[in-house]
Each structure stands twice: as structure tokens, then as C-alpha cells.
mmJSON file of the N, C-alpha and C atoms, coordinates in Angstrom:
{"data_MODEL":{"atom_site":{
"group_PDB":["ATOM","ATOM","ATOM","ATOM","ATOM","ATOM","ATOM","ATOM","ATOM","ATOM","ATOM","ATOM","ATOM","ATOM","ATOM","ATOM","ATOM","ATOM","ATOM","ATOM","ATOM","ATOM","ATOM","ATOM","ATOM","ATOM","ATOM","ATOM","ATOM","ATOM","ATOM","ATOM","ATOM","ATOM","ATOM","ATOM","ATOM","ATOM","ATOM","ATOM","ATOM","ATOM","ATOM","ATOM","ATOM","ATOM","ATOM","ATOM","ATOM","ATOM","ATOM","ATOM","ATOM","ATOM","ATOM","ATOM","ATOM","ATOM","ATOM","ATOM","ATOM","ATOM","ATOM","ATOM","ATOM","ATOM","ATOM","ATOM","ATOM","ATOM","ATOM","ATOM","ATOM","ATOM","ATOM","ATOM","ATOM","ATOM","ATOM","ATOM","ATOM","ATOM","ATOM","ATOM","ATOM","ATOM","ATOM","ATOM","ATOM","ATOM","ATOM","ATOM","ATOM","ATOM","ATOM","ATOM","ATOM","ATOM","ATOM","ATOM","ATOM","ATOM","ATOM","ATOM","ATOM","ATOM","ATOM","ATOM","ATOM","ATOM","ATOM","ATOM","ATOM","ATOM","ATOM","ATOM","ATOM","ATOM","ATOM","ATOM","ATOM","ATOM","ATOM","ATOM","ATOM","ATOM","ATOM","ATOM","ATOM","ATOM","ATOM","ATOM","ATOM","ATOM","ATOM","ATOM","ATOM","ATOM","ATOM","ATOM","ATOM","ATOM","ATOM","ATOM","ATOM","ATOM","ATOM","ATOM","ATOM","ATOM","ATOM","ATOM","ATOM","ATOM","ATOM","ATOM","ATOM","ATOM","ATOM","ATOM","ATOM","ATOM","ATOM","ATOM","ATOM","ATOM","ATOM","ATOM","ATOM","ATOM","ATOM","ATOM","ATOM","ATOM","ATOM","ATOM","ATOM","ATOM","ATOM","ATOM","ATOM","ATOM","ATOM","ATOM","ATOM","ATOM","ATOM","ATOM","ATOM","ATOM","ATOM","ATOM","ATOM","ATOM","ATOM","ATOM","ATOM","ATOM","ATOM","ATOM","ATOM","ATOM","ATOM","ATOM","ATOM","ATOM","ATOM","ATOM","ATOM","ATOM","ATOM","ATOM","ATOM","ATOM","ATOM","ATOM","ATOM","ATOM","ATOM","ATOM","ATOM","ATOM","ATOM","ATOM","ATOM","ATOM","ATOM","ATOM","ATOM","ATOM","ATOM"],
"id":[1,2,3,4,5,6,7,8,9,10,11,12,13,14,15,16,17,18,19,20,21,22,23,24,25,26,27,28,29,30,31,32,33,34,35,36,37,38,39,40,41,42,43,44,45,46,47,48,49,50,51,52,53,54,55,56,57,58,59,60,61,62,63,64,65,66,67,68,69,70,71,72,73,74,75,76,77,78,79,80,81,82,83,84,85,86,87,88,89,90,91,92,93,94,95,96,97,98,99,100,101,102,103,104,105,106,107,108,109,110,111,112,113,114,115,116,117,118,119,120,121,122,123,124,125,126,127,128,129,130,131,132,133,134,135,136,137,138,139,140,141,142,143,144,145,146,147,148,149,150,151,152,153,154,155,156,157,158,159,160,161,162,163,164,165,166,167,168,169,170,171,172,173,174,175,176,177,178,179,180,181,182,183,184,185,186,187,188,189,190,191,192,193,194,195,196,197,198,199,200,201,202,203,204,205,206,207,208,209,210,211,212,213,214,215,216,217,218,219,220,221,222,223,224,225,226,227,228,229,230,231],
"type_symbol":["N","C","C","N","C","C","N","C","C","N","C","C","N","C","C","N","C","C","N","C","C","N","C","C","N","C","C","N","C","C","N","C","C","N","C","C","N","C","C","N","C","C","N","C","C","N","C","C","N","C","C","N","C","C","N","C","C","N","C","C","N","C","C","N","C","C","N","C","C","N","C","C","N","C","C","N","C","C","N","C","C","N","C","C","N","C","C","N","C","C","N","C","C","N","C","C","N","C","C","N","C","C","N","C","C","N","C","C","N","C","C","N","C","C","N","C","C","N","C","C","N","C","C","N","C","C","N","C","C","N","C","C","N","C","C","N","C","C","N","C","C","N","C","C","N","C","C","N","C","C","N","C","C","N","C","C","N","C","C","N","C","C","N","C","C","N","C","C","N","C","C","N","C","C","N","C","C","N","C","C","N","C","C","N","C","C","N","C","C","N","C","C","N","C","C","N","C","C","N","C","C","N","C","C","N","C","C","N","C","C","N","C","C","N","C","C","N","C","C","N","C","C","N","C","C","N","C","C","N","C","C"],
"label_atom_id":["N","CA","C","N","CA","C","N","CA","C","N","CA","C","N","CA","C","N","CA","C","N","CA","C","N","CA","C","N","CA","C","N","CA","C","N","CA","C","N","CA","C","N","CA","C","N","CA","C","N","CA","C","N","CA","C","N","CA","C","N","CA","C","N","CA","C","N","CA","C","N","CA","C","N","CA","C","N","CA","C","N","CA","C","N","CA","C","N","CA","C","N","CA","C","N","CA","C","N","CA","C","N","CA","C","N","CA","C","N","CA","C","N","CA","C","N","CA","C","N","CA","C","N","CA","C","N","CA","C","N","CA","C","N","CA","C","N","CA","C","N","CA","C","N","CA","C","N","CA","C","N","CA","C","N","CA","C","N","CA","C","N","CA","C","N","CA","C","N","CA","C","N","CA","C","N","CA","C","N","CA","C","N","CA","C","N","CA","C","N","CA","C","N","CA","C","N","CA","C","N","CA","C","N","CA","C","N","CA","C","N","CA","C","N","CA","C","N","CA","C","N","CA","C","N","CA","C","N","CA","C","N","CA","C","N","CA","C","N","CA","C","N","CA","C","N","CA","C","N","CA","C","N","CA","C","N","CA","C","N","CA","C","N","CA","C","N","CA","C"],
"label_alt_id":[null,null,null,null,null,null,null,null,null,null,null,null,null,null,null,null,null,null,null,null,null,null,null,null,null,null,null,null,null,null,null,null,null,null,null,null,null,null,null,null,null,null,null,null,null,null,null,null,null,null,null,null,null,null,null,null,null,null,null,null,null,null,null,null,null,null,null,null,null,null,null,null,null,null,null,null,null,null,null,null,null,null,null,null,null,null,null,null,null,null,null,null,null,null,null,null,null,null,null,null,null,null,null,null,null,null,null,null,null,null,null,null,null,null,null,null,null,null,null,null,null,null,null,null,null,null,null,null,null,null,null,null,null,null,null,null,null,null,null,null,null,null,null,null,null,null,null,null,null,null,null,null,null,null,null,null,null,null,null,null,null,null,null,null,null,null,null,null,null,null,null,null,null,null,null,null,null,null,null,null,null,null,null,null,null,null,null,null,null,null,null,null,null,null,null,null,null,null,null,null,null,null,null,null,null,null,null,null,null,null,null,null,null,null,null,null,null,null,null,null,null,null,null,null,null,null,null,null,null,null,null],
"label_comp_id":["MET","MET","MET","ALA","ALA","ALA","ALA","ALA","ALA","ALA","ALA","ALA","LEU","LEU","LEU","LYS","LYS","LYS","ARG","ARG","ARG","LEU","LEU","LEU","GLY","GLY","GLY","LEU","LEU","LEU","THR","THR","THR","ARG","ARG","ARG","ILE","ILE","ILE","GLN","GLN","GLN","ARG","ARG","ARG","SER","SER","SER","ALA","ALA","ALA","PHE","PHE","PHE","ILE","ILE","ILE","GLY","GLY","GLY","PRO","PRO","PRO","TYR","TYR","TYR","SER","SER","SER","SER","SER","SER","SER","SER","SER","ILE","ILE","ILE","VAL","VAL","VAL","SER","SER","SER","ASP","ASP","ASP","ILE","ILE","ILE","LYS","LYS","LYS","ASN","ASN","ASN","VAL","VAL","VAL","ALA","ALA","ALA","ARG","ARG","ARG","LYS","LYS","LYS","ILE","ILE","ILE","ILE","ILE","ILE","ASP","ASP","ASP","PRO","PRO","PRO","GLN","GLN","GLN","THR","THR","THR","ASP","ASP","ASP","ASN","ASN","ASN","VAL","VAL","VAL","GLN","GLN","GLN","ILE","ILE","ILE","TYR","TYR","TYR","PRO","PRO","PRO","LEU","LEU","LEU","THR","THR","THR","PRO","PRO","PRO","ALA","ALA","ALA","SER","SER","SER","TYR","TYR","TYR","ARG","ARG","ARG","LEU","LEU","LEU","ARG","ARG","ARG","VAL","VAL","VAL","VAL","VAL","VAL","ILE","ILE","ILE","GLY","GLY","GLY","HIS","HIS","HIS","GLU","GLU","GLU","PHE","PHE","PHE","SER","SER","SER","GLU","GLU","GLU","THR","THR","THR","GLN","GLN","GLN","GLU","GLU","GLU","MET","MET","MET","GLY","GLY","GLY","TRP","TRP","TRP","GLY","GLY","GLY","TYR","TYR","TYR","VAL","VAL","VAL","VAL","VAL","VAL"],
"label_asym_id":["A","A","A","A","A","A","A","A","A","A","A","A","A","A","A","A","A","A","A","A","A","A","A","A","A","A","A","A","A","A","A","A","A","A","A","A","A","A","A","A","A","A","A","A","A","A","A","A","A","A","A","A","A","A","A","A","A","A","A","A","A","A","A","A","A","A","A","A","A","A","A","A","A","A","A","A","A","A","A","A","A","A","A","A","A","A","A","A","A","A","A","A","A","A","A","A","A","A","A","A","A","A","A","A","A","A","A","A","A","A","A","A","A","A","A","A","A","A","A","A","A","A","A","A","A","A","A","A","A","A","A","A","A","A","A","A","A","A","A","A","A","A","A","A","A","A","A","A","A","A","A","A","A","A","A","A","A","A","A","A","A","A","A","A","A","A","A","A","A","A","A","A","A","A","A","A","A","A","A","A","A","A","A","A","A","A","A","A","A","A","A","A","A","A","A","A","A","A","A","A","A","A","A","A","A","A","A","A","A","A","A","A","A","A","A","A","A","A","A","A","A","A","A","A","A","A","A","A","A","A","A"],
"label_entity_id":["1","1","1","1","1","1","1","1","1","1","1","1","1","1","1","1","1","1","1","1","1","1","1","1","1","1","1","1","1","1","1","1","1","1","1","1","1","1","1","1","1","1","1","1","1","1","1","1","1","1","1","1","1","1","1","1","1","1","1","1","1","1","1","1","1","1","1","1","1","1","1","1","1","1","1","1","1","1","1","1","1","1","1","1","1","1","1","1","1","1","1","1","1","1","1","1","1","1","1","1","1","1","1","1","1","1","1","1","1","1","1","1","1","1","1","1","1","1","1","1","1","1","1","1","1","1","1","1","1","1","1","1","1","1","1","1","1","1","1","1","1","1","1","1","1","1","1","1","1","1","1","1","1","1","1","1","1","1","1","1","1","1","1","1","1","1","1","1","1","1","1","1","1","1","1","1","1","1","1","1","1","1","1","1","1","1","1","1","1","1","1","1","1","1","1","1","1","1","1","1","1","1","1","1","1","1","1","1","1","1","1","1","1","1","1","1","1","1","1","1","1","1","1","1","1","1","1","1","1","1","1"],
"label_seq_id":[1,1,1,2,2,2,3,3,3,4,4,4,5,5,5,6,6,6,7,7,7,8,8,8,9,9,9,10,10,10,11,11,11,12,12,12,13,13,13,14,14,14,15,15,15,16,16,16,17,17,17,18,18,18,19,19,19,20,20,20,21,21,21,22,22,22,23,23,23,24,24,24,25,25,25,26,26,26,27,27,27,28,28,28,29,29,29,30,30,30,31,31,31,32,32,32,33,33,33,34,34,34,35,35,35,36,36,36,37,37,37,38,38,38,39,39,39,40,40,40,41,41,41,42,42,42,43,43,43,44,44,44,45,45,45,46,46,46,47,47,47,48,48,48,49,49,49,50,50,50,51,51,51,52,52,52,53,53,53,54,54,54,55,55,55,56,56,56,57,57,57,58,58,58,59,59,59,60,60,60,61,61,61,62,62,62,63,63,63,64,64,64,65,65,65,66,66,66,67,67,67,68,68,68,69,69,69,70,70,70,71,71,71,72,72,72,73,73,73,74,74,74,75,75,75,76,76,76,77,77,77],
"pdbx_PDB_ins_code":[null,null,null,null,null,null,null,null,null,null,null,null,null,null,null,null,null,null,null,null,null,null,null,null,null,null,null,null,null,null,null,null,null,null,null,null,null,null,null,null,null,null,null,null,null,null,null,null,null,null,null,null,null,null,null,null,null,null,null,null,null,null,null,null,null,null,null,null,null,null,null,null,null,null,null,null,null,null,null,null,null,null,null,null,null,null,null,null,null,null,null,null,null,null,null,null,null,null,null,null,null,null,null,null,null,null,null,null,null,null,null,null,null,null,null,null,null,null,null,null,null,null,null,null,null,null,null,null,null,null,null,null,null,null,null,null,null,null,null,null,null,null,null,null,null,null,null,null,null,null,null,null,null,null,null,null,null,null,null,null,null,null,null,null,null,null,null,null,null,null,null,null,null,null,null,null,null,null,null,null,null,null,null,null,null,null,null,null,null,null,null,null,null,null,null,null,null,null,null,null,null,null,null,null,null,null,null,null,null,null,null,null,null,null,null,null,null,null,null,null,null,null,null,null,null,null,null,null,null,null,null],
"Cartn_x":[104.546,104.244,105.527,106.462,107.706,108.414,108.578,109.178,108.563,107.222,106.433,106.653,106.743,106.953,108.421,109.36,110.746,110.764,110.0,109.994,109.426,108.491,107.856,108.671,109.861,110.865,110.818,110.055,110.099,111.261,111.667,112.834,112.341,112.788,112.385,113.01,112.276,112.725,112.626,111.698,111.646,111.091,110.9,110.534,109.234,108.274,107.032,106.612,107.655,107.408,108.334,107.76,108.495,108.332,109.175,109.006,109.296,108.716,109.039,108.478,108.865,108.38,106.915,106.164,104.705,104.473,103.7,102.997,101.71,100.729,99.402,99.449,100.305,100.453,101.123,102.069,102.715,101.74,100.962,100.01,98.971,98.564,97.589,98.186,99.435,100.171,100.161,100.589,100.587,99.182,98.166,96.785,96.46,96.785,96.511,97.21,98.583,99.338,98.825,98.557,98.118,96.807,95.916,94.601,94.856,95.864,96.165,96.95,97.742,98.587,97.976,97.406,97.047,95.69,95.481,94.143,93.507,92.465,91.889,91.14,90.966,90.31,91.352,92.65,93.64,94.781,94.911,96.022,95.556,96.339,96.041,97.35,97.092,98.204,97.624,98.533,98.087,99.113,98.6,99.461,99.315,100.387,100.279,101.139,100.345,101.053,101.905,103.098,103.884,104.22,104.01,104.442,105.799,106.608,107.898,107.939,106.93,106.928,106.763,105.821,105.608,106.835,107.472,108.713,109.789,109.993,111.048,110.673,109.443,109.12,109.218,109.625,109.739,110.885,110.774,111.788,112.419,113.765,114.489,115.42,115.168,115.987,116.878,118.147,119.118,119.512,120.107,120.736,119.584,119.691,118.719,119.242,118.453,118.943,119.318,120.413,120.853,120.039,119.326,118.436,117.347,116.867,115.718,116.231,117.533,118.014,117.852,117.804,117.653,116.141,115.273,113.845,113.201,112.522,111.882,110.347,109.867,108.422,108.105,106.895,106.615,105.459,105.651,104.609,105.291,104.618,105.025,103.969,104.41,103.476,103.854],
"Cartn_y":[7.081,5.911,5.296,6.107,5.608,4.697,5.118,4.32,2.953,2.969,1.752,0.784,1.317,0.519,-0.122,0.628,0.168,-0.927,-0.795,-1.784,-3.113,-3.012,-4.194,-4.823,-4.239,-4.95,-4.296,-3.278,-2.681,-1.813,-1.618,-0.798,0.465,1.601,2.882,2.928,3.217,3.35,4.801,5.59,7.023,7.674,8.954,9.608,8.981,8.607,8.096,6.83,6.019,4.722,3.681,2.527,1.441,0.192,-0.776,-2.0,-3.131,-4.297,-5.429,-6.714,-7.824,-9.135,-9.274,-10.037,-10.206,-11.342,-11.067,-12.093,-11.482,-12.318,-11.748,-11.237,-11.782,-11.329,-9.926,-9.637,-8.334,-7.324,-7.706,-6.725,-6.421,-7.455,-7.18,-6.361,-6.534,-5.669,-4.186,-3.989,-2.641,-2.032,-2.679,-2.112,-1.736,-2.628,-2.404,-1.062,-1.047,0.102,1.336,1.356,2.522,3.017,2.111,2.574,3.297,2.944,3.479,4.866,4.979,6.172,7.26,6.95,8.063,8.649,9.901,10.533,10.199,9.491,9.032,10.261,11.298,12.506,13.219,13.111,13.871,12.984,11.787,10.819,9.595,8.963,7.556,6.784,5.503,4.546,3.642,3.429,2.528,1.403,0.222,-1.0,-1.563,-1.652,-2.158,-3.516,-4.632,-5.871,-5.872,-6.525,-6.614,-8.07,-8.373,-9.788,-9.617,-10.803,-10.683,-10.006,-10.203,-9.524,-8.04,-7.628,-6.19,-5.505,-6.156,-5.666,-5.476,-6.405,-6.32,-5.111,-4.802,-3.72,-2.323,-2.264,-0.892,-0.159,1.161,2.113,2.693,2.684,3.343,4.432,5.629,6.788,7.232,7.092,7.346,6.119,6.336,5.257,4.44,3.073,2.208,1.704,1.59,1.168,-0.285,-0.719,-2.09,-3.104,-2.845,-3.823,-4.363,-3.399,-3.813,-4.533,-4.537,-5.055,-6.561,-7.274,-8.739,-9.091,-8.158,-8.485,-8.717,-9.706,-9.94,-9.851,-9.587,-9.522,-8.959,-8.677,-8.055,-7.069,-5.935,-4.922,-3.556,-2.568,-1.16,-0.519,0.177,0.987,2.428],
"Cartn_z":[11.646,10.81,10.258,9.922,9.32,10.306,11.527,12.625,12.782,12.755,12.899,11.793,10.503,9.413,9.543,9.869,10.047,11.055,12.151,13.261,12.753,11.708,11.182,10.116,9.872,8.948,7.548,7.261,5.942,5.693,4.549,4.145,3.419,3.806,3.214,1.848,0.802,-0.521,-1.024,-0.442,-0.672,0.6,0.572,1.922,2.481,1.682,2.26,1.618,1.131,0.496,1.108,1.473,2.045,1.287,1.389,0.676,1.644,1.414,2.392,1.697,2.25,1.659,2.125,1.232,1.495,2.503,3.385,4.241,4.701,4.806,5.254,6.68,7.525,8.901,8.946,8.095,8.045,7.572,6.548,5.985,7.052,7.777,8.855,9.88,10.224,11.276,10.77,9.475,8.913,9.025,8.716,8.781,10.267,11.159,12.567,13.035,12.834,13.148,12.604,11.269,10.613,11.162,11.555,12.078,13.418,14.221,15.464,15.351,14.312,14.164,13.231,12.157,11.215,11.65,11.12,11.238,9.926,9.91,8.681,7.905,8.622,8.013,7.117,7.42,6.598,6.038,6.577,6.13,5.458,4.757,4.253,4.09,4.119,3.931,2.787,1.76,0.675,0.605,0.362,0.336,-1.068,-1.81,-3.158,-3.241,-3.464,-3.684,-4.927,-4.966,-6.085,-6.427,-7.64,-8.09,-8.537,-8.69,-9.249,-10.59,-11.477,-12.768,-12.605,-11.754,-11.565,-10.984,-10.093,-9.406,-10.479,-11.387,-12.422,-13.395,-13.614,-14.47,-13.891,-12.657,-11.969,-12.632,-12.57,-13.126,-11.906,-11.807,-10.802,-11.473,-11.022,-11.506,-10.319,-10.554,-9.371,-8.684,-7.541,-6.794,-6.148,-6.265,-5.71,-4.438,-3.364,-2.066,-2.231,-1.693,-1.876,-1.271,-0.162,0.519,-0.517,-1.38,-2.328,-3.479,-3.826,-5.014,-5.101,-3.949,-3.877,-3.866,-3.535,-3.385,-4.811,-4.979,-6.252,-6.187,-5.007,-4.854,-3.428,-3.14,-1.876,-1.947,-1.29,-1.284,-1.042,-1.508,-1.215,-0.376,0.613,1.416,1.354],
"occupancy":[1.0,1.0,1.0,1.0,1.0,1.0,1.0,1.0,1.0,1.0,1.0,1.0,1.0,1.0,1.0,1.0,1.0,1.0,1.0,1.0,1.0,1.0,1.0,1.0,1.0,1.0,1.0,1.0,1.0,1.0,1.0,1.0,1.0,1.0,1.0,1.0,1.0,1.0,1.0,1.0,1.0,1.0,1.0,1.0,1.0,1.0,1.0,1.0,1.0,1.0,1.0,1.0,1.0,1.0,1.0,1.0,1.0,1.0,1.0,1.0,1.0,1.0,1.0,1.0,1.0,1.0,1.0,1.0,1.0,1.0,1.0,1.0,1.0,1.0,1.0,1.0,1.0,1.0,1.0,1.0,1.0,1.0,1.0,1.0,1.0,1.0,1.0,1.0,1.0,1.0,1.0,1.0,1.0,1.0,1.0,1.0,1.0,1.0,1.0,1.0,1.0,1.0,1.0,1.0,1.0,1.0,1.0,1.0,1.0,1.0,1.0,1.0,1.0,1.0,1.0,1.0,1.0,1.0,1.0,1.0,1.0,1.0,1.0,1.0,1.0,1.0,1.0,1.0,1.0,1.0,1.0,1.0,1.0,1.0,1.0,1.0,1.0,1.0,1.0,1.0,1.0,1.0,1.0,1.0,1.0,1.0,1.0,1.0,1.0,1.0,1.0,1.0,1.0,1.0,1.0,1.0,1.0,1.0,1.0,1.0,1.0,1.0,1.0,1.0,1.0,1.0,1.0,1.0,1.0,1.0,1.0,1.0,1.0,1.0,1.0,1.0,1.0,1.0,1.0,1.0,1.0,1.0,1.0,1.0,1.0,1.0,1.0,1.0,1.0,1.0,1.0,1.0,1.0,1.0,1.0,1.0,1.0,1.0,1.0,1.0,1.0,1.0,1.0,1.0,1.0,1.0,1.0,1.0,1.0,1.0,1.0,1.0,1.0,1.0,1.0,1.0,1.0,1.0,1.0,1.0,1.0,1.0,1.0,1.0,1.0,1.0,1.0,1.0,1.0,1.0,1.0],
"B_iso_or_equiv":[0.0,0.0,0.0,0.0,0.0,0.0,0.0,0.0,0.0,0.0,0.0,0.0,0.0,0.0,0.0,0.0,0.0,0.0,0.0,0.0,0.0,0.0,0.0,0.0,0.0,0.0,0.0,0.0,0.0,0.0,0.0,0.0,0.0,0.0,0.0,0.0,0.0,0.0,0.0,0.0,0.0,0.0,0.0,0.0,0.0,0.0,0.0,0.0,0.0,0.0,0.0,0.0,0.0,0.0,0.0,0.0,0.0,0.0,0.0,0.0,0.0,0.0,0.0,0.0,0.0,0.0,0.0,0.0,0.0,0.0,0.0,0.0,0.0,0.0,0.0,0.0,0.0,0.0,0.0,0.0,0.0,0.0,0.0,0.0,0.0,0.0,0.0,0.0,0.0,0.0,0.0,0.0,0.0,0.0,0.0,0.0,0.0,0.0,0.0,0.0,0.0,0.0,0.0,0.0,0.0,0.0,0.0,0.0,0.0,0.0,0.0,0.0,0.0,0.0,0.0,0.0,0.0,0.0,0.0,0.0,0.0,0.0,0.0,0.0,0.0,0.0,0.0,0.0,0.0,0.0,0.0,0.0,0.0,0.0,0.0,0.0,0.0,0.0,0.0,0.0,0.0,0.0,0.0,0.0,0.0,0.0,0.0,0.0,0.0,0.0,0.0,0.0,0.0,0.0,0.0,0.0,0.0,0.0,0.0,0.0,0.0,0.0,0.0,0.0,0.0,0.0,0.0,0.0,0.0,0.0,0.0,0.0,0.0,0.0,0.0,0.0,0.0,0.0,0.0,0.0,0.0,0.0,0.0,0.0,0.0,0.0,0.0,0.0,0.0,0.0,0.0,0.0,0.0,0.0,0.0,0.0,0.0,0.0,0.0,0.0,0.0,0.0,0.0,0.0,0.0,0.0,0.0,0.0,0.0,0.0,0.0,0.0,0.0,0.0,0.0,0.0,0.0,0.0,0.0,0.0,0.0,0.0,0.0,0.0,0.0,0.0,0.0,0.0,0.0,0.0,0.0],
"pdbx_formal_charge":[null,null,null,null,null,null,null,null,null,null,null,null,null,null,null,null,null,null,null,null,null,null,null,null,null,null,null,null,null,null,null,null,null,null,null,null,null,null,null,null,null,null,null,null,null,null,null,null,null,null,null,null,null,null,null,null,null,null,null,null,null,null,null,null,null,null,null,null,null,null,null,null,null,null,null,null,null,null,null,null,null,null,null,null,null,null,null,null,null,null,null,null,null,null,null,null,null,null,null,null,null,null,null,null,null,null,null,null,null,null,null,null,null,null,null,null,null,null,null,null,null,null,null,null,null,null,null,null,null,null,null,null,null,null,null,null,null,null,null,null,null,null,null,null,null,null,null,null,null,null,null,null,null,null,null,null,null,null,null,null,null,null,null,null,null,null,null,null,null,null,null,null,null,null,null,null,null,null,null,null,null,null,null,null,null,null,null,null,null,null,null,null,null,null,null,null,null,null,null,null,null,null,null,null,null,null,null,null,null,null,null,null,null,null,null,null,null,null,null,null,null,null,null,null,null,null,null,null,null,null,null],
"auth_seq_id":[1,1,1,2,2,2,3,3,3,4,4,4,5,5,5,6,6,6,7,7,7,8,8,8,9,9,9,10,10,10,11,11,11,12,12,12,13,13,13,14,14,14,15,15,15,16,16,16,17,17,17,18,18,18,19,19,19,20,20,20,21,21,21,22,22,22,23,23,23,24,24,24,25,25,25,26,26,26,27,27,27,28,28,28,29,29,29,30,30,30,31,31,31,32,32,32,33,33,33,34,34,34,35,35,35,36,36,36,37,37,37,38,38,38,39,39,39,40,40,40,41,41,41,42,42,42,43,43,43,44,44,44,45,45,45,46,46,46,47,47,47,48,48,48,49,49,49,50,50,50,51,51,51,52,52,52,53,53,53,54,54,54,55,55,55,56,56,56,57,57,57,58,58,58,59,59,59,60,60,60,61,61,61,62,62,62,63,63,63,64,64,64,65,65,65,66,66,66,67,67,67,68,68,68,69,69,69,70,70,70,71,71,71,72,72,72,73,73,73,74,74,74,75,75,75,76,76,76,77,77,77],
"auth_comp_id":["MET","MET","MET","ALA","ALA","ALA","ALA","ALA","ALA","ALA","ALA","ALA","LEU","LEU","LEU","LYS","LYS","LYS","ARG","ARG","ARG","LEU","LEU","LEU","GLY","GLY","GLY","LEU","LEU","LEU","THR","THR","THR","ARG","ARG","ARG","ILE","ILE","ILE","GLN","GLN","GLN","ARG","ARG","ARG","SER","SER","SER","ALA","ALA","ALA","PHE","PHE","PHE","ILE","ILE","ILE","GLY","GLY","GLY","PRO","PRO","PRO","TYR","TYR","TYR","SER","SER","SER","SER","SER","SER","SER","SER","SER","ILE","ILE","ILE","VAL","VAL","VAL","SER","SER","SER","ASP","ASP","ASP","ILE","ILE","ILE","LYS","LYS","LYS","ASN","ASN","ASN","VAL","VAL","VAL","ALA","ALA","ALA","ARG","ARG","ARG","LYS","LYS","LYS","ILE","ILE","ILE","ILE","ILE","ILE","ASP","ASP","ASP","PRO","PRO","PRO","GLN","GLN","GLN","THR","THR","THR","ASP","ASP","ASP","ASN","ASN","ASN","VAL","VAL","VAL","GLN","GLN","GLN","ILE","ILE","ILE","TYR","TYR","TYR","PRO","PRO","PRO","LEU","LEU","LEU","THR","THR","THR","PRO","PRO","PRO","ALA","ALA","ALA","SER","SER","SER","TYR","TYR","TYR","ARG","ARG","ARG","LEU","LEU","LEU","ARG","ARG","ARG","VAL","VAL","VAL","VAL","VAL","VAL","ILE","ILE","ILE","GLY","GLY","GLY","HIS","HIS","HIS","GLU","GLU","GLU","PHE","PHE","PHE","SER","SER","SER","GLU","GLU","GLU","THR","THR","THR","GLN","GLN","GLN","GLU","GLU","GLU","MET","MET","MET","GLY","GLY","GLY","TRP","TRP","TRP","GLY","GLY","GLY","TYR","TYR","TYR","VAL","VAL","VAL","VAL","VAL","VAL"],
"auth_asym_id":["A","A","A","A","A","A","A","A","A","A","A","A","A","A","A","A","A","A","A","A","A","A","A","A","A","A","A","A","A","A","A","A","A","A","A","A","A","A","A","A","A","A","A","A","A","A","A","A","A","A","A","A","A","A","A","A","A","A","A","A","A","A","A","A","A","A","A","A","A","A","A","A","A","A","A","A","A","A","A","A","A","A","A","A","A","A","A","A","A","A","A","A","A","A","A","A","A","A","A","A","A","A","A","A","A","A","A","A","A","A","A","A","A","A","A","A","A","A","A","A","A","A","A","A","A","A","A","A","A","A","A","A","A","A","A","A","A","A","A","A","A","A","A","A","A","A","A","A","A","A","A","A","A","A","A","A","A","A","A","A","A","A","A","A","A","A","A","A","A","A","A","A","A","A","A","A","A","A","A","A","A","A","A","A","A","A","A","A","A","A","A","A","A","A","A","A","A","A","A","A","A","A","A","A","A","A","A","A","A","A","A","A","A","A","A","A","A","A","A","A","A","A","A","A","A","A","A","A","A","A","A"],
"auth_atom_id":["N","CA","C","N","CA","C","N","CA","C","N","CA","C","N","CA","C","N","CA","C","N","CA","C","N","CA","C","N","CA","C","N","CA","C","N","CA","C","N","CA","C","N","CA","C","N","CA","C","N","CA","C","N","CA","C","N","CA","C","N","CA","C","N","CA","C","N","CA","C","N","CA","C","N","CA","C","N","CA","C","N","CA","C","N","CA","C","N","CA","C","N","CA","C","N","CA","C","N","CA","C","N","CA","C","N","CA","C","N","CA","C","N","CA","C","N","CA","C","N","CA","C","N","CA","C","N","CA","C","N","CA","C","N","CA","C","N","CA","C","N","CA","C","N","CA","C","N","CA","C","N","CA","C","N","CA","C","N","CA","C","N","CA","C","N","CA","C","N","CA","C","N","CA","C","N","CA","C","N","CA","C","N","CA","C","N","CA","C","N","CA","C","N","CA","C","N","CA","C","N","CA","C","N","CA","C","N","CA","C","N","CA","C","N","CA","C","N","CA","C","N","CA","C","N","CA","C","N","CA","C","N","CA","C","N","CA","C","N","CA","C","N","CA","C","N","CA","C","N","CA","C","N","CA","C","N","CA","C","N","CA","C","N","CA","C","N","CA","C"],
"pdbx_PDB_model_num":[1,1,1,1,1,1,1,1,1,1,1,1,1,1,1,1,1,1,1,1,1,1,1,1,1,1,1,1,1,1,1,1,1,1,1,1,1,1,1,1,1,1,1,1,1,1,1,1,1,1,1,1,1,1,1,1,1,1,1,1,1,1,1,1,1,1,1,1,1,1,1,1,1,1,1,1,1,1,1,1,1,1,1,1,1,1,1,1,1,1,1,1,1,1,1,1,1,1,1,1,1,1,1,1,1,1,1,1,1,1,1,1,1,1,1,1,1,1,1,1,1,1,1,1,1,1,1,1,1,1,1,1,1,1,1,1,1,1,1,1,1,1,1,1,1,1,1,1,1,1,1,1,1,1,1,1,1,1,1,1,1,1,1,1,1,1,1,1,1,1,1,1,1,1,1,1,1,1,1,1,1,1,1,1,1,1,1,1,1,1,1,1,1,1,1,1,1,1,1,1,1,1,1,1,1,1,1,1,1,1,1,1,1,1,1,1,1,1,1,1,1,1,1,1,1,1,1,1,1,1,1]
}}}
């Protein structure tokens, strides 16, 4: 799943968390890829939309990836 999310243009921010800009087509692509890859009996993919305000309220402990510093909105997978 990680490789597929990277191919879709998402940036890994933790071992199993990715962030990227929002578009309905990318979210649809993520859903389609996830349905093909994961085992719904044991796995799940959660997509959280972020507004600029909610992104600014995030708490980062430790080094923040530079690619995400410029992003003011988007989604986390």
C-alpha cells in the first residue's frame, strides 16, 4: 500500500501515515487502490481531510519532513 500511495504523489510522514494535497480524483484513486490491495478482514485505510486551520493545529514532535512544511491543507491517509 505504501508504494501505491507514493506513486499517487503522497508523502510519507510516519511509518503508516501519508499526506498529500486534496482532490476528489486522488481520493477516489486511493479508495480504488486500497480496495485492490488490502484485506478488508484484517486491514483498513482511513482518509482524514484536513482544512488549513486543522493542519495548523497539528503537533509535531521531532523532525518534520520538509515536503510537508509548505502544505497548508490536504489529507492524511
